[in-house]
Phi, psi and omega in degrees: 000132180291140174290143175297153184308326178288343175266002169299164173302156186282336177291343173285332192297315177305326177290326183283326177297323176292318175296325180288316176302320177306306188299315179295314180299320177293320176285319185244356186075171189287322188290327184273339181297139179253126176299332183287325177294310176314310180297321184298310181299325185277002186061036178228161166298157167301321180296317175307315183299325177296332182294338192246326186222131186287328181207182179293322182295322176298316182296328173298323175296314179301320180293321176298305188295318181269342182235334179265305189300327181295324183287323173297320187287311176308314175294326174295316178292328174304314186283317175306321185260008176289314186076020186286159165294152182309317183295324179289318187293326178280325172304311183294308179307316182289322179292319171302321179296322178295315180293327179290325174306329183280334187262328179230135176298052183298323182290325182286327180287319182287330166298319174296316180296313188294321184282337186247004190290334177295320182273330176235072183298336175292334175296307184294327177289320176295323179297310183289317184293319189268333184240297195295310189295316182285323174299306174301321176289332176299307186297319178301322179289329175293321180285327173290335177286320172297322170301315188296325190269354180085015186270323183242136180298158185289154180157177181289113182304324187288310183290330169302321179301314181290326182290336180277316185275336185311304180305314181298319181286335173292317173299326171296311177300309188302314185295315179292327187258314184258334176300312184301331181264021169109357178297146185302131183307152179238128170270100187300329183290319179293321178302313179301318178301311182291317184302318181301316179298313186298310192286320180289338177291326186268331186275327185288144171283162175309319185290322181287334175290000000 
């Protein structure tokens, strides 16, 4: 017979609370999310939740750092260690990005941050500092290294990064926002593949092609 969740080791509780909070934030948004519901899904009392997190904002920070950031960091490490040519690296990155969105509700959290950033600007700052800046920074660094090796044409690497990620992020937001109300389903994997062909045609030098 399995032990009740509340009899598990205390060190497991923050992780379980974060997992439950991620579900609730993704479903309801930040403002509508209730700590009582998060505690219930985590199998703890509201009082126990307050032993680990003083308020909902601190809990959101923990959710991002414990559930989203590790996936971003793992993707960063995988890309940096491959040593692949830039074209192969970008195809790998886009496919892994699509896989990550299937494992973690990145789109739902991003939509929440966008919709509630005016009322909760600290949420946007956490998302920027912990996720967006790290992800964009990694891609920018890869582009700059490829430029140094003569694989990518000269230009503003930061702007190239937005060119690369813009359609993918739009696809993620479309899937979270418009598909649920009847929008035509979007195949993110197919988008990633076709986008890679299109963007690499513009980024690669003649020698790299």
